[in-house]
matplotlib code that plots the C-alpha trace (Angstrom):
import matplotlib.pyplot as plt

x = [22.9, 24.4, 26.7, 29.6, 29.0, 31.4, 34.3, 33.3, 35.3, 33.3, 33.8, 32.1, 29.5, 28.6, 28.9, 26.6, 24.0, 23.9, 23.4, 20.6, 19.1, 19.3, 17.8, 15.1, 14.1, 14.3, 12.3, 9.1, 9.4, 9.2, 6.5, 4.5, 5.1, 3.7, 0.5, -0.2, 0.1, -2.5, -5.2, -4.3, -5.4, -8.4, -9.5, -9.1, -11.5, -13.9, -13.7, -12.0, -8.6, -6.8, -6.8, -11.0, -10.8, -8.4, -8.9, -13.0, -12.4, -9.2, -8.8, -11.8, -11.3, -13.1, -14.9, -12.8, -14.7, -16.9, -15.2, -17.1, -15.2, -14.3, -12.2, -14.4, -12.4, -11.5, -14.3, -12.3, -9.8, -12.3, -11.1, -12.6, -12.1, -9.4, -5.7, -3.7, -5.7, -5.0, -3.2, -6.5, -8.4, -5.5, -5.4, -9.3, -9.3, -6.6, -8.7, -11.4, -13.7, -15.2, -14.9, -18.4, -18.2, -15.8, -18.6, -20.3]
y = [-12.6, -15.9, -15.6, -18.2, -19.0, -21.5, -19.6, -16.5, -16.2, -16.3, -12.5, -12.0, -14.3, -12.1, -9.1, -10.3, -11.6, -7.8, -6.5, -8.9, -8.1, -4.3, -4.7, -6.8, -4.5, -1.7, -3.7, -3.8, 0.0, 0.7, -1.7, -0.5, 3.4, 2.2, 0.5, 3.7, 5.9, 4.0, 3.5, 7.6, 8.0, 5.8, 7.8, 11.0, 9.9, 8.9, 12.1, 11.1, 11.8, 9.0, 10.1, 10.4, 6.9, 5.5, 7.7, 6.9, 3.3, 2.7, 4.8, 5.0, 6.3, 5.2, 7.2, 6.7, 4.5, 5.9, 5.7, 2.7, 3.4, 6.5, 7.3, 7.8, 9.9, 12.1, 11.6, 13.0, 10.0, 7.5, 4.2, 2.6, -1.2, -1.1, -1.3, -1.4, -0.6, 2.6, 3.0, 4.0, 1.4, -1.0, 0.4, 0.4, -3.0, -4.2, -2.0, -4.5, -3.1, -4.7, -3.2, -3.0, -0.2, 2.1, 1.7, 5.0]
z = [-32.6, -31.2, -28.1, -27.5, -23.9, -23.4, -24.6, -21.9, -18.6, -15.5, -15.1, -18.6, -18.0, -14.9, -16.6, -19.2, -16.5, -14.9, -18.4, -19.3, -16.0, -16.4, -19.8, -19.1, -16.2, -19.0, -21.1, -18.3, -17.7, -20.8, -21.5, -18.7, -20.0, -23.0, -21.7, -19.5, -21.9, -24.2, -21.0, -20.6, -24.7, -24.1, -20.9, -22.8, -25.9, -23.2, -21.6, -18.6, -17.2, -15.9, -12.3, -12.9, -13.2, -11.0, -8.6, -8.5, -8.3, -6.7, -3.4, -1.7, 1.9, 4.8, 7.3, 10.6, 13.0, 15.6, 19.4, 21.5, 24.8, 27.0, 29.8, 32.9, 34.3, 31.0, 28.7, 26.0, 25.7, 23.8, 22.0, 18.8, 20.4, 17.2, 17.6, 20.6, 24.2, 25.4, 28.7, 30.4, 29.1, 30.5, 33.7, 34.3, 33.4, 36.0, 38.6, 38.0, 35.8, 32.5, 29.0, 28.6, 32.0, 29.4, 27.0, 25.6]

ax = plt.figure().add_subplot(projection="3d")
ax.plot(x, y, z, "-o")
ax.set_aspect("equal")
plt.show()
């Protein structure tokens, strides 16, 4: 199929560009589905489901970090030392305490 691009108007060229982009995206999605089907069949032939294999290798869940610091005024308020400092930590530091003073 040969298309004479020189004979096309700007509007026709842009429409052709949109169609090509849609077809490329559809092609990629189709190829992904085909690959997924092949992988699922291979896993099934080996006696596994794809979720069994992907879940085992992909999404390992981490345990929550253990708290390292506690609020001296309320021991139920803890902080692991990761992320933003809680307000009670900032208040204690501003009051002159060291972070080590809050350690559990």
